[in-house]
N, C-alpha and C positions, 0 to 999 in steps of 0.2 A: 462321619469325623473323625479329620484326623487330629493329633496330639503329637506338638510341634519341642518335646522336651519330658522330660525321664523323670518327672517330677510324683511323687508316688501319692495317691490318691490318700488322702486324709478317713481317719476315721468317719466324721462328718460326712464329705463326700459319700463317702462310702456310702452310711446310714439315709443317707437321702435318694442316692440312687437308686440303690436294693429296692428300698418300699417303695419310690416312683417308680420300678421294674413292673412288681410284683401287683402295683394296684393297674397299671394300665397295661398290663394283659388279660386282666379281669377286665377291663372295662372291654376290649380289645373281644370279651366273646359276649357280653351281652350286646355290645353296639351290631354287634357281623348280627347276631339274632336281630335286634330290633326293624335292624336297616332293614332286615329281610320279609320282615312280618309287617312294615309301617306302607300303607297305601296311601298316604298326601303326598302330592310331590315335594309339597316343598318341605315337609318337614325331612321326607326321605334324603335332600340335601342338604339339610343339616347334619342329620344323624351319619351321611356318608363324612362328610367334612370330620365330624367329633371322632368317627372311625379313624378317617387318614391318619390324624392324630395321633391317637393310640398307636397305633403301628410303628408310627415315626418313631415315638417316643421310645416304644421297646427295642426298634433296631437301634437306636444311637447308642441306648444304654449298654445292649449287649456287642455294640463296637468297642466298646469305651470300655468295657469287662474285660473282652476279649485282648486286646491293649494287653492289659496292667495282667496278663495270664487271671483273672480274679475268677471262679467257679459262676456259669452262669446261674442265674437262679431256677427255679422248675417253673414257679407260678402257676397259671392256667393254659392250658391250651386247646386243642382241638377237641380234645376229649372231655371237658366240660362245655362243651355245647354241643344244643343238639337244633341244627334248622330247619329240619322238618317235622321236628315238636309243633302242636296248634297255639295260634296266638294266646297270650298267657293275656296281654296288655295291651290296652286301648292307643291310635295315632297320638291323641291325646296325654296319657300319660309318656309314652315316651320320648316327645318334643319336653316336655317338663322333667322329666329323670336327667333330660341333657341339662336345661334351665339349672336343677340343684344341683349340680353333679361338676358346673364350672365354677356354683359357689364355694364347693368346698375346696376344688382345686385353684383357682388363683391364690387366696392368702398363701395355701400349702405353700405352690410352688414359691412365694414371695418369704415366707422360713426356710424355706428351702435355699433360697439364693443369698439369702442372708449369713449364711453358717457357712458355704465355702469359701474356697478362694482360688482354685486351680483354673487360670483362663479359662479353658473348654468344658468346662464346667460347671462354671458361671455364664457362660455363651450359652447353652444345654440349657441353663434354669431362666434365662431372661428370656429364651424360645419363649419356653412354655406359659411366660408370663405370658406374653403376646399375642400369643397365636390361642389361645386360651380366653383373653380377652374378648378376640375375635370374634370366637364361636358364641362369644353368652351375647355380645351385641347384635348378630348375626340372628340368634334364641327368641334375643329380647322384641328386636324389630316384627318379625312374625308375627310371635304372641299379640302385641301391638295390632300390625297387621290386620289379624283374622280377629280379633275383638275376643282374646283368651288369657289377658295375661291380666291378673287380679291382681291391684294396685295395693298396698293399706293405706289404711285410711288417711281424710283430710284432716287439718284443725286448724282451729281459727285465726287469723294474720292476729299480735299483738300491735294494739295503736304506737306505742313506744316500748323503749329501753325501761327492761324492769333491774330490780338487786334485790336479793334476798337478803330478808329483814327477820326473820329469827329460825330458833333453831328446830321448829317442828319441821321443818323441812324435810328432815332427817328420818322420820320419823311415819309410821306404818303401822302398826302393831294393832294398836285401840284408840277409837275413836273416830273423829274427822279424820280422812286419810288428804292427802293433797291428789290435786289429779297428777297421771301421769303424763312427764315427761314425753316429748317427740322421740327421743331416743329409745326410752322404755317401751314406747306401743313400738316402734321397730322393730326392735328385738324379740319381744309378748309373736306379734306380727310374723317376723321372719323363723322363728320357735312352734309357729303350728304350722307353715306351713311345711318347715323337716319334716317334720312329725307325720304330717298328710302323706308326703311322700314313702315315710321308711312303713307308716300302716300301709298302702295298700301294696309296697314292694313285698312286705312280706307275708299280709295276706294269701298276693299270689306264691310264692314258696310253700308257705303252708299247705297249699292244695295240690303240690306239686314232690314235694319230699318224699322220697324214699324211706329212709331212717326213720322211726317213731321217735327217737328222742330229737333228733332234728326239727320235725314236725310239731315237738312238741315246746320247741324254742320259739319257734316261728312267733307259735300262735301265743305264746309270751309277750312276746314282742310289740303284738298287735295290742295287746289288753295294754301295754304299760305305754306306747302311743297314744291310743285314745285317751288313756287318763288324763295325760301329759296337756293332750287338744283340749280338753275339757279345763282342765284350772287355769291354762292360758290364755282360754277363748273369753271363762266368765271375769276373769281380771281385764278384758277387756267390753266387754258387754256392762261392768258395772260402773265403767267412765261411757254410756252410751254410746259404744265404740264399735263397731261390727267386728264381728272376727270370718278367715276366711273360708271356704265352700269344705266337703267332703269330697276326697279322689278312689272315693268305696265304688262306682262307678265304671270306674277305667280298671277294673281287672276283671277277667270273664272265667267262663264257668269250668276252665280246660284241668287235664287231671293228668296230664301229660307230662311229665319234667324237659323243659328248654335247656336246664343247668344240670349241672351235678350236686349234690348234695355238699361237695366239699365249698362249691363256690357260692352256693346261697349262705351257708353258715358263715364262713368268711367274709364277704358282703354286710351280713346284717350285722357282726360285731365291729367289720368296721365301721361300718355307717355309726351304732353304737358312738365310739370312740371320738367319731366324729361330732357326735353331738352334744358332746361332755367340752368341747370345745367350746361350742356357740353358747352354752350353759357359763362354762367360763367368763364370755366376751360380756354375756347379760348383765355377770354377777358384776363385772366391772364395770360398767354402767348406769347401773343403777339404783337410784339414793332413797329408795323408799325400802326398810326394813323387809317388810311382810314379802314384796319382789324377793332381794336377798335368799330369805331363808326359803321359799320355795324351791329357789336355781337352785339352792345347796341339798336340800332332803333331794328333789329328783334327779338331781347329778348324781347323788351314790346310787342311786336305782337302775341308772344306766349305767353304771362302771361297774354295777355289779352283774349284771346283764352280759355286759360285754366279757366280763374274765368269766362267765358262763359260758361263754360262748368260748374262748379260748381253750377253756378243759374240754368242751365236746371237743372242738380240731385236734389237739393234743391227746383225749381218749380214742379217737378214729384212725391216728396214725397223718392224718391231714396237712400239719403246722409245720411250717418250712421253717429251720433252725435262721433268725438272721443273725446277721454277724456280730461277731464276739468278739472278747479280749481271751488270748491264752490264759487259762491257766495256769500259776505260778506251781501254788501249791499240789497239781496233781500231778503236776511235771515230774515236780520234787521225789516223787512219794512212786513213780516211777523204776 
């Protein structure tokens, strides 16, 4: 990508490009492995398309940073993936993984686009949104074609428009609770599905991690996800609504690691951070107090989990320093 001016990158532009580079370098490693192991030709084609996008993103950001003489992040490289390792996940998990990663990526790119101003950076994030949307549409179309897409529950069509008449609409602690709103159902369903993907991912990681504390971290993540799935599922079943099925069968019994402990730890911690964003969105759209209380409590739990993951990365010397401002007080002491 050519830059036709000398306007410096702002702190926001550096921040969003930097984390995008880290994330897409991770995606490149994961998708290379999944592409190598996927047997279904249609799924392999979509995973290949996703891989091309991640590789393109990494190269584009690298060019931007080189033009600005900004240090290229290390991120994740060929050393973090072993294409010869046995299959760890099923084809079904591979395509579901791509589907859920696009659901994280599209809104993330939207936030980035809203915080940047330089024309080439805006063009980059606009392209990311367009190509990720294309990837998601391809993935959903294939899942629908194969009868593999698990849709959210249907609800009864109302006979007329109505208005809220009582303050009890906002309650939910004690006594009779109002039925779940459609948006509340959608958020519960979405958060069950993302936890299912996360649980299967860390379950696989726990089998292949070499470092004891990384293995323990993955086992803990599996238990947290299972607990959250149970809570959200019970809220649906209490309203006579179905809950998504488990993805446990999508993990093989492999014990040889396809990824470095560094990559797996970062991935688990980053997905936890994304989960916090999902819970925050659910809080903003929930009217029942009991739902808000659940999300607040569980959000604190995954926030602690993400922080503990970051501390483990620091302990092992795996956390790359994000861009930051100059410490003026330290400079003054030199």
